[in-house]
N, C-alpha and C positions, 0 to 999 in steps of 0.2 A: 755507335749506341742509339737504341731507339727511344724515339721521342716520348715523353709521358703522356700517356694517355689524359686527354682532358677530363677536367671534374665533372661528376655528374650533374644534372642540372637540378637546382634547387626544389626540395620537396615542398609544395605547394601547402601554406599554414591551412590547418584544420579548420571547418567552419565551426563558429561558436554554437554550441547545442543549445536550443530552446527548450530541451525537454526539462522539467523539475527533478531534482535530487531525487535519489532513489526512495530516502526516507519520505519525502514529500508525497512520491506516488502511492504509498502505503496507506494514506491517511487522508486529511482534509487542509489545502494547504492554506494560511491565512498570513498573508505578506502584511509587515507592521512598519511603521515609520514614526520616530520621533523627530519632531521639527520646530522649530521656534514659531511661538505663535505671533500673529500681527495684529492689527486694527480690523481687519476683514473677518478675523475669526471670533471678534468680541460677541454676537449673537450665539455663537456655540459655546463660549466661555461661560456666558451668563447663566445658559440652561445647566452646564454642567453644575455650577456652583449652586444652582437652587437643587438639583436633584440631590447634591452632596449635605445640604442643608437639612432636606427631608430624611435622609439616610441617618443624619447624626441627631434628627430629633431638634432640631434647631431652628426651625422655619420662623419661629417668633423673632429671631435675630437678623433673619435676611431682611435686608433693605436695599441691597445693590442694584443698579439699574445699567442698562446697556451703556447708558450716557456716563455714568460715574465709572465704570470701567475703563470705557475709552479713553477719558480724562486723565485718568490716573496711571493705568498702564501703559498706554501708548502714547503719552504727551511726548514733546520734542527734547525733553529732558531725561527721558527715562532709557538710558543705554542699555541692552542686555548684559546681564551678567555683573554689570556696575550699580544696578538697580532693580525695581521689580523686573522678574524674568518669567515668562510663561512657555513651557513646552508642551505641544501637543501631540497625544499617540494617536495615529491614524491606521486604520485596518484595510485591507483590499484584497479582492482573491487574487489579483494578478499582479506581477511584481511593479513597483514603483521607479518610474524612470531617474536617470541619473541627474542630479541638481544640477541648475544651470548656473556658471558664476555669478549670473546677475541677482540671482534668488538666494546665494549663499552668505553666510556671516563671517567675517574674519576668523572668529574665535570658536564657531561651531557648525559643522557640518552636519546634515540630518543621518541619523542613525536607522538602518533599515536591518529587518530580522525576518526570517521564514519561521513561523510557527506553525508545526503539524499536529493537527486535533484529531480527536478520535471520530468526530462529528461535526457537521458544519453548526454555526452559531445561527439561530434565530433571533435576528434583531428588529423587533416591531417598529423602531424608530430609527431604523436606517436612514429612509430620506429626510426626516428632521435633520440629522446630524451629516447630512452629505455636504461633504468641502466643495472648492474650488473645483478640483481636478477630479471628481468624482469619488475620492475616498471617502471613508468614513470615519468620523471624529469618535473615538471610543473612551479618552480620558484625559487627563490633564496633571501638571504639576506645577504650582506657583511658589517661587522663591526668592529670595534677595539677599546680600551680603549682611553678616554682622562682624561681629568681633569679639575674640578671646583674649583678654588681658594676660591669662595663666600662659597661653600660648605664644602670645605675641604675633598672631597671625589672624587674617580675615578667616571668615568661614560663611557658609551659606545655612541660612532658618528656611526650612520648607514649611511654608504656611498652609498649603492645601495639596494633598494628594489623593486623585479619584478616579476610579474607572468605572464604568456605567455596569450596571449589575450583570446584565447576560454576557459580558466577556470578562466576570472575574474568576479566580480560580486557575488562570492559565498562565501565571507567569507574567502578566504585564505591568502588573503595580510595580514589581521588582525592575521589571525595564526602566519605567521612570525614575524609579528613586536609584540605580545605577546610573542612569545617566547624570543625574545631578551630582552623584559622587565623584564619577569620571571626570567630570568637569572640574571640581573642586580640586581633584588631584593636578590637573592640567595646569590650574592657575596658582599651585603652589599653596591653596588654602589649607588649614589645619583641621576643619572638622565641618559635617553636616549635621544639623540637629532639627528636631521637630518634637512636636507632642500627639499623645495619642489619648483617647477619651478612655477611663479606666474601665468601662463596661465592654469596650470592644476586644474579647479575649483573643479573636481570628487575627487582628491586625497586631496585637501585641507578640502573639506567638511567631506571626510572620517577621515581624522586626528583629525579633529574639534570634531566628534561624539565621536571619542576615548576618549577625554579630553585633547589631545594635544594644545598646545598653539602656534599659528602662530606669530613669533616675527616679527611684519612688521618694526619696528624700527632700526632691525640689516641688514647688509648687508655685502655679503661675499667680502674678497679681497684674490686675489689669484695672485702669481708670478709662472709662468709657461714658457716654451719655450724658445724663445731668451730673454725676461726679465728675467728670473730666471738664464740663462746660462751668462749673462752679469756678474752677481755678483760672478761666478768662475774665472773670468779673472780680477777681480777688485782688485787695489792695497790695 
């Protein structure tokens, strides 16, 4: 009986392709990343909040400083997702590197996505919003835990969601809000909620398309400024 022929040598593994996906080759690729904000991002966060105040016509209420944001958002006691949390959205013309374990959070890995645009984005503030690794900060979402007694579960309350003007209407705001919702599901939370100005019909329509309910029967009640301080001196 003839001896069996030796097995053929293993086929070398193909080299990974560095080419962009075919869909990206047909347009202008924009690589995006959503990551946890850090104290080093405070200057960008402060500028984004100010731009949001301008957009919402509320600059007369804007008094935050870089120092106050750093002290409250990134103090030693503010653990992401258990306290105030900032997710930053960044954009780059080239792919983002894989996150190193030292820069990762145990409950959140940066989210990356390729967006294909019809035309490149003209960003006049590109250098102003340049982050440490060369990407450009284009938006943010700030949220923190709340609680529903009806559900008997924790949730997230979104205080701010903002995308810079030249990057709007490209699905980037949806990506930020989806990241919060995804984290809520991951942690077993019962809901994500936020408020929207009644004149911002584009935002209202956008949220409704995502499946959000706009609760017109509820009104925000707020104590702040002198009215709040009066309780500090009340007997």
